N, CA and C atoms as a LAMMPS dump frame, in Angstrom:
ITEM: TIMESTEP
0
ITEM: NUMBER OF ATOMS
204
ITEM: BOX BOUNDS ff ff ff
-5.0000000000000000e+02 5.0000000000000000e+02
-5.0000000000000000e+02 5.0000000000000000e+02
-5.0000000000000000e+02 5.0000000000000000e+02
ITEM: ATOMS id mol type element x y z
1 1 1 N 229.114 93.189 -251.102
2 1 2 C 228.482 93.162 -249.8
3 1 3 C 228.007 91.73 -249.538
4 2 1 N 228.203 91.291 -248.313
5 2 2 C 227.84 89.931 -247.934
6 2 3 C 226.423 89.926 -247.342
7 3 1 N 225.448 89.87 -248.207
8 3 2 C 224.042 89.93 -247.816
9 3 3 C 223.644 88.741 -246.956
10 4 1 N 224.155 87.563 -247.269
11 4 2 C 223.805 86.37 -246.489
12 4 3 C 224.29 86.509 -245.049
13 5 1 N 225.481 87.067 -244.866
14 5 2 C 226.016 87.264 -243.525
15 5 3 C 225.148 88.248 -242.747
16 6 1 N 224.778 89.335 -243.385
17 6 2 C 223.947 90.349 -242.733
18 6 3 C 222.601 89.749 -242.338
19 7 1 N 221.987 89.009 -243.223
20 7 2 C 220.7 88.376 -242.917
21 7 3 C 220.835 87.373 -241.767
22 8 1 N 221.923 86.638 -241.752
23 8 2 C 222.156 85.673 -240.664
24 8 3 C 222.333 86.396 -239.344
25 9 1 N 223.074 87.48 -239.342
26 9 2 C 223.266 88.257 -238.123
27 9 3 C 221.95 88.819 -237.603
28 10 1 N 221.11 89.282 -238.507
29 10 2 C 219.807 89.817 -238.105
30 10 3 C 218.967 88.726 -237.455
31 11 1 N 218.965 87.536 -238.037
32 11 2 C 218.215 86.418 -237.456
33 11 3 C 218.751 86.072 -236.071
34 12 1 N 220.058 86.065 -235.937
35 12 2 C 220.657 85.748 -234.631
36 12 3 C 220.283 86.803 -233.608
37 13 1 N 220.358 88.065 -233.991
38 13 2 C 220.02 89.158 -233.066
39 13 3 C 218.563 89.058 -232.63
40 14 1 N 217.665 88.77 -233.564
41 14 2 C 216.252 88.638 -233.216
42 14 3 C 215.993 87.432 -232.319
43 15 1 N 216.884 86.456 -232.342
44 15 2 C 216.684 85.27 -231.503
45 15 3 C 217.217 85.459 -230.081
46 16 1 N 217.916 86.562 -229.832
47 16 2 C 218.474 86.815 -228.501
48 16 3 C 217.387 87.198 -227.499
49 17 1 N 217.653 86.883 -226.247
50 17 2 C 216.75 87.32 -225.183
51 17 3 C 216.946 88.824 -224.965
52 18 1 N 216.051 89.437 -224.214
53 18 2 C 216.178 90.864 -223.925
54 18 3 C 217.5 91.173 -223.219
55 19 1 N 217.875 90.298 -222.291
56 19 2 C 219.128 90.491 -221.552
57 19 3 C 220.334 90.405 -222.499
58 20 1 N 220.299 89.448 -223.402
59 20 2 C 221.391 89.29 -224.361
60 20 3 C 221.465 90.471 -225.322
61 21 1 N 220.301 90.962 -225.733
62 21 2 C 220.288 92.141 -226.616
63 21 3 C 220.845 93.368 -225.91
64 22 1 N 220.504 93.515 -224.644
65 22 2 C 221.028 94.652 -223.877
66 22 3 C 222.543 94.588 -223.788
67 23 1 N 223.056 93.406 -223.55
68 23 2 C 224.509 93.232 -223.491
69 23 3 C 225.138 93.545 -224.841
70 24 1 N 224.53 93.084 -225.905
71 24 2 C 225.033 93.362 -227.252
72 24 3 C 225.039 94.858 -227.531
73 25 1 N 223.944 95.549 -227.21
74 25 2 C 223.875 96.994 -227.421
75 25 3 C 224.937 97.724 -226.616
76 26 1 N 225.128 97.282 -225.381
77 26 2 C 226.141 97.916 -224.532
78 26 3 C 227.524 97.764 -225.153
79 27 1 N 227.815 96.586 -225.628
80 27 2 C 229.124 96.332 -226.227
81 27 3 C 229.306 97.085 -227.537
82 28 1 N 228.236 97.197 -228.322
83 28 2 C 228.341 97.855 -229.621
84 28 3 C 228.374 99.373 -229.522
85 29 1 N 227.556 99.933 -228.629
86 29 2 C 227.343 101.372 -228.643
87 29 3 C 228.009 102.123 -227.503
88 30 1 N 228.571 101.428 -226.532
89 30 2 C 229.248 102.106 -225.435
90 30 3 C 230.739 102.02 -225.668
91 31 1 N 231.357 103.169 -225.887
92 31 2 C 232.789 103.204 -226.147
93 31 3 C 233.516 103.443 -224.833
94 32 1 N 234.061 102.402 -224.259
95 32 2 C 234.712 102.534 -222.962
96 32 3 C 236.113 103.11 -223.062
97 33 1 N 236.547 103.463 -224.272
98 33 2 C 237.876 104.06 -224.404
99 33 3 C 237.867 105.515 -223.946
100 34 1 N 236.687 106.099 -223.803
101 34 2 C 236.58 107.47 -223.307
102 34 3 C 236.507 107.477 -221.783
103 35 1 N 237.042 108.525 -221.194
104 35 2 C 236.984 108.643 -219.747
105 35 3 C 235.562 108.995 -219.317
106 36 1 N 235.228 108.574 -218.103
107 36 2 C 233.922 108.894 -217.556
108 36 3 C 233.935 110.328 -217.033
109 37 1 N 232.76 110.871 -216.778
110 37 2 C 232.652 112.237 -216.26
111 37 3 C 233.411 112.396 -214.944
112 38 1 N 233.254 111.472 -213.983
113 38 2 C 234.033 111.627 -212.745
114 38 3 C 235.548 111.608 -212.985
115 39 1 N 236.001 110.804 -213.937
116 39 2 C 237.433 110.768 -214.245
117 39 3 C 237.903 112.095 -214.832
118 40 1 N 237.099 112.7 -215.686
119 40 2 C 237.448 113.993 -216.272
120 40 3 C 237.468 115.074 -215.2
121 41 1 N 236.495 115.015 -214.284
122 41 2 C 236.453 115.997 -213.197
123 41 3 C 237.688 115.865 -212.303
124 42 1 N 238.075 114.651 -212.013
125 42 2 C 239.256 114.443 -211.173
126 42 3 C 240.511 114.944 -211.878
127 43 1 N 240.619 114.696 -213.173
128 43 2 C 241.76 115.173 -213.945
129 43 3 C 241.837 116.696 -213.926
130 44 1 N 240.694 117.353 -214.125
131 44 2 C 240.662 118.819 -214.103
132 44 3 C 241.051 119.346 -212.731
133 45 1 N 240.593 118.679 -211.684
134 45 2 C 240.921 119.104 -210.323
135 45 3 C 242.414 118.928 -210.038
136 46 1 N 242.944 117.796 -210.403
137 46 2 C 244.365 117.525 -210.138
138 46 3 C 245.29 118.408 -210.973
139 47 1 N 244.876 118.719 -212.197
140 47 2 C 245.756 119.498 -213.079
141 47 3 C 245.687 120.996 -212.8
142 48 1 N 244.715 121.419 -211.989
143 48 2 C 244.576 122.83 -211.591
144 48 3 C 244.3 123.761 -212.778
145 49 1 N 243.701 123.237 -213.848
146 49 2 C 243.458 124.057 -215.031
147 49 3 C 242.433 125.161 -214.804
148 50 1 N 241.59 125.014 -213.794
149 50 2 C 240.579 126.028 -213.529
150 50 3 C 240.892 126.885 -212.311
151 51 1 N 242.116 126.826 -211.843
152 51 2 C 242.529 127.606 -210.678
153 51 3 C 242.342 129.11 -210.898
154 52 1 N 242.464 129.568 -212.136
155 52 2 C 242.316 130.991 -212.427
156 52 3 C 240.941 131.519 -212.036
157 53 1 N 239.957 130.623 -211.959
158 53 2 C 238.607 131.064 -211.609
159 53 3 C 238.501 131.54 -210.166
160 54 1 N 239.423 131.099 -209.311
161 54 2 C 239.393 131.546 -207.919
162 54 3 C 239.71 133.032 -207.815
163 55 1 N 240.412 133.579 -208.805
164 55 2 C 240.757 134.997 -208.805
165 55 3 C 239.687 135.866 -209.465
166 56 1 N 238.704 135.236 -210.072
167 56 2 C 237.625 135.977 -210.727
168 56 3 C 236.656 136.506 -209.673
169 57 1 N 236.108 137.689 -209.908
170 57 2 C 235.146 138.224 -208.936
171 57 3 C 233.835 137.428 -208.988
172 58 1 N 233.168 137.361 -207.845
173 58 2 C 231.857 136.732 -207.801
174 58 3 C 230.853 137.688 -208.447
175 59 1 N 230.171 137.226 -209.474
176 59 2 C 229.221 138.074 -210.185
177 59 3 C 227.872 138.132 -209.483
178 60 1 N 227.55 137.097 -208.76
179 60 2 C 226.249 137.028 -208.105
180 60 3 C 226.437 136.687 -206.631
181 61 1 N 225.549 137.204 -205.827
182 61 2 C 225.564 136.885 -204.402
183 61 3 C 224.158 136.478 -203.985
184 62 1 N 224.014 136.044 -202.751
185 62 2 C 222.693 135.665 -202.26
186 62 3 C 221.773 136.871 -202.163
187 63 1 N 222.335 138.077 -202.067
188 63 2 C 221.535 139.295 -201.94
189 63 3 C 221.038 139.815 -203.287
190 64 1 N 221.368 139.179 -204.382
191 64 2 C 220.979 139.645 -205.708
192 64 3 C 219.488 139.469 -205.998
193 65 1 N 218.802 138.693 -205.224
194 65 2 C 217.367 138.522 -205.442
195 65 3 C 217.054 137.228 -206.16
196 66 1 N 215.852 137.162 -206.686
197 66 2 C 215.402 135.943 -207.347
198 66 3 C 215.987 135.841 -208.752
199 67 1 N 216.236 134.622 -209.205
200 67 2 C 216.744 134.473 -210.581
201 67 3 C 215.679 134.866 -211.591
202 68 1 N 216.122 135.3 -212.72
203 68 2 C 215.199 135.715 -213.802
204 68 3 C 214.727 134.512 -214.56
């Protein structure tokens, strides 16, 4: 294990401004290889994978009363 490298990296990270640290965290912890929620929703809509739900009966109506 390269302890000197790790210690140097820690010193560099502590010397960063708040803005620089935020950018570093974003780059390290945000995996942009995954699709966003809106992209997944659009894919599901375009692929018609949930079309079968239109044939399902409505279980609840406005006349059912207050939610439990």
